[in-house]
N, C-alpha and C positions, 0 to 999 in steps of 0.2 A: 782693443786689438784690431789692427788692420791687416788684411791678408788677401792675396789674389794672384791670379795667373797673368803674367805679362808675356805675351807671345810675340816673338820677333820673326817677321817675314820679309821677303824681298827677293829680287833677282839674284842669280848666282854671282859670287865674287864682289858683292858690294860692301862687305865688312860686317855682316850680321854676327859671325862668330867672334870677331875681334871686339865688337861692342858688348856682346854678352859677357865675355871674359873680363872686360874692363868693369862692367857693372857688378859682377859677382866678386871680382877680386881674386879669382883663381882661373887657371888655364884649363878649362873643361872641354872646350871645343877645339878640335884641331884646325890649324890655319895654314893654308898655302895660297899661292898666287893663282892656282888653277881653279876653274869653275867646277861646281858640283862637288866641292870637298866634303860638305856635310850631306849625309845620306839619310840620317834618322833624326828624330827629335832628341835633343839633349837638354836636360833640365838642370838648372842651377838654382839653389835655394839660399836666400839671404835673410837672416834673422837679425833684429836689432831694435833699438829704441830711437825715436826721432830726436831725442835730446842728447844722445850719445854717439849714434852711428854717423860716421863721416862718409860722404859719397866716394865711391871708388876713384882713385887717381886725383883727389882734390884735397886741399888743405882747408876748405870752407866747411864750417859746421853745418850739418843738416838742420832744417828748420824745426822749431818746436811748435808742433801743430796744436798743442793743448794750451800754450800761452802761460803755463804755470811753472815752467822749468823742469817738469817731470817727464814730459814727452809722452809718446804713445808707442807701445810695442807694435812691431810689424813683422810680417813675413812676406817677402816677395819671391814668387816662384817664376823664374825666368825660363823660357823655352826657346832654344835655337832650333830652327827648322831648315830643311833643305831649300836650296834656291828654286825659285819658280821657273819651270821650263815648259816648253811644249813637248810632250812626251814622245820619245823615239822608240821606247821599248817598255816592257812590263815593269822593269825596275823603276823607270821614271814615273810610271803611273802609281806605283806604290809610294814613291817619294811624295808625289802630289797628294796622296791620301793622308800623309802626316800633316801636310799644310792644311788640308780640308778639316782635319780634326782640330788643329790649332785655331782655325777660324771660328769653330763652334764653341770652344771652351774658354776663350779668353775673357778676362775682366778688363784688359787693356791691350790694344795692338800697338806694336812699334813697327812701322813700315819703313824699312831702310832703303834709301836710294843713294845715288851719287850724281854729281854734276854731269849733265849731258845725257842721262839715260832715262828711259821710261819703263814702266812695268810691262814685261813681255806678254803676260797672260791677261787679256782684257776681261775674261770671265772672273778671275780672282780680284782684279782691280774693282770691278763692278760690285762684287760682294763686299769688299771693304768700304766702298763709298756708301752703299745702301745700309750698312750695319749701324746699329745704335751704340755699339761698343766704343768707348773713348779711344782716340787715336792720336799717337804722336808720329809725325812723319819726319824722319831724320834724313837730312842731306849729308851724307858721309864723305870723307876724303876731301874736305874743303882745302886742306893744306896743299893739294895738288892742283888747285884752280885759282882764279882771281876774283876780286870783289864783284865785278860787273856780272860775271856768269853766275856767281852764287846768288846775287840779288835777283837775276832773271829767273832762276829755278825756284826761289822762294815764292816769287809772284806767281809762277806757273802752277805750283802745287796748291797755293792758297786759292787759286781760281778753280782748280780741278776738284779739290776736296775742301770746301769752306770750313767744315767743322773740325778739320785737323789742326793740331798745334804743330807748326813747322819749325824745326830746330836745325840750324847748320852745325856740323860736328866733325871732329877728327878723332876717331876712336883710337888710332895708333898714337896720337899725340896727347890724348886725354882732354882735348878742348871741348868744352860744353858737356862732358860726361856728368859732371856734378849737377848741371842744370837739368839734364834728362832725369837724373835720380830724383831731384826735387819734384819735378812734374809727375813722376810716377807716384811718389808718396802722396801728393795732393789728390790723385785720382784713385788711389787704392781703396776698395770698399771695406767697410767694417765687417769683419768675419773672424771666427776663430782660426788658429793656425791649421794648415792642412797636413803638415809634416812635423815630426819631432824636432825640437830646437837644435839638436846636434847633427842633423842631416844636411849634407851639402848638395846631394844629387840623388836621383832615383836610379841611376845606373850603377852596375856592379864594376868591380875592379877588372874583371875579364873584358868588359866592354871597352874600358879606357885603354887596356893593353892592345886590343885589336885595332883601336883607332890610332894609336901611336904607330903601330907597324904600318897601317894603311897610309898615314901621313908621310912616312918615309918613302913609301912606294910612289906617292904623288910627287915628292920632291926629287927623287933620283931617277925616275923613268919617264920617258916621253911618249907622245902620240897616244895610241889607244890602250897602252899597257895599264896605266893606273885605273882606267875606267872598266877594264875587264877583270879586275882583281877584287876578291872579297876575302877578308881575313877572319878566321874563326880560332878561338883559343880552345885547343883540344884538352889541355890539362893545365892546372894551376895548383902547384903543391907548395904550400907555405911551410918553411922550416926556419929554425933559429938562425938568423944571420943571412940567409939566402933563400930566394924563391926559385923554384924550378918551373919554367913556363914553356909550353910547347904550342906553337901556332901552325895552323894549316892555311896556306894561301891558295885559294881557288882561282884558276884562270880558265879561259874558254878554249884555247888551242895549244897544241904542243909547241908551236913556234913561240908563243908568249912565255911558256915555261922555260924554254931555252934562253930567252932574253933575260928573264928574271935571274936565272942562275949565273949567266955571264961566262966569259972565258975563264976556264979553270976554277969556276965557282967564286970569282972575285966580286961580282956584283951582289950576290946573295950574302956574302960574308960582310961586305960594307953595310948592307941593309940591316943585318943583324946587330952589328956593332953600334950603329947610330940609334937604332930602336932601343937597344938595351940601355944606353946612356939615359935616354928620356924616361924609360920605364923606372929606372932606379931613382931619378930625380922626382918622379911622380909619387912613388911608393915610399921613398925614404929608406929603401933596403937594397942590398945587392941582389942580383938575379942572374940565373943561367937561362938564356933564351935559345931555344932551338926552333928553326923555321923549316917547314916542309911544303912542297908544292904539289897540287893535284889538279888535273884537267877535268873540268865539268862543262861539257859543251853547251853553249848558249844558255848559261845559267841565268842571264839577265832577262830571259823571256820564259823562264820556267817557274810557274806558280809554286810548285813543290819546293824547289830550291830556295826561292825567295822567302817562303814561309819558314823554312828551316834556318835561314840566315836572320830571321827576326824582322822581316819587312811586312808582315801581315799587320795592317793598320787596325787601330782600335775601332770598335763598333760605335 
């Protein structure tokens, strides 16, 4: 049995969530074009056998590492993390705490970059460079660049971190996702499975519902509104044929509440309709979704509020 934690880190908006979803084969992490979409660690668990499991997004058979046709059982525990930022508030510091934990408990790092950018936090980059943990450095979004720039970035990162295996990739197009999968399997340590074979994630359905609602806020609202919102599932009642879900959206100011609601409630109605569609796709059931808004001043700098919202990092 091979099993281990593969933790994905990198700057905001470089495609960490897209890559994890591609590797897991499920849409676990929300994805938008806005930075800081991911706020917490999101875990995706993949179980399989090297002789049977195909890499996500690929028609190429995964390698048989035993050489006898029977393969090896494996469990890959992927973790998507918030983007690395220089903190502007207590929420950012808690988000960096999730990254700090990911740096400590990884069996393999995946450092995601894109062409033309460098890691914003030199302290974290230094920790990655100095670590003995195996490292794959992914240059993502190569479909948006040219060969000369890609070659320059490969050479740059090979010089910066000689021990890293540098892989150009397009997570959205599925290019080289199968190669990344193979490289992970090769470096996965021998260890019993950490989770039951039928588990896909360590997060609850409530968590994914709140993330779907927050994703729609990121998509449909501009400026500071998405970053001032936190979504909490107040109640989740499962019934035959339909789930009744009530969510509370926290904002920091009355003016933000008014913008979320919109003229004659049209904005919040659209938000609810679009979120409900994705929730139903995710759960496979119909749902009744109600959204409510509450002002909690400066919650992003409140330790008490952040703890209640689940931002207290692990010891």
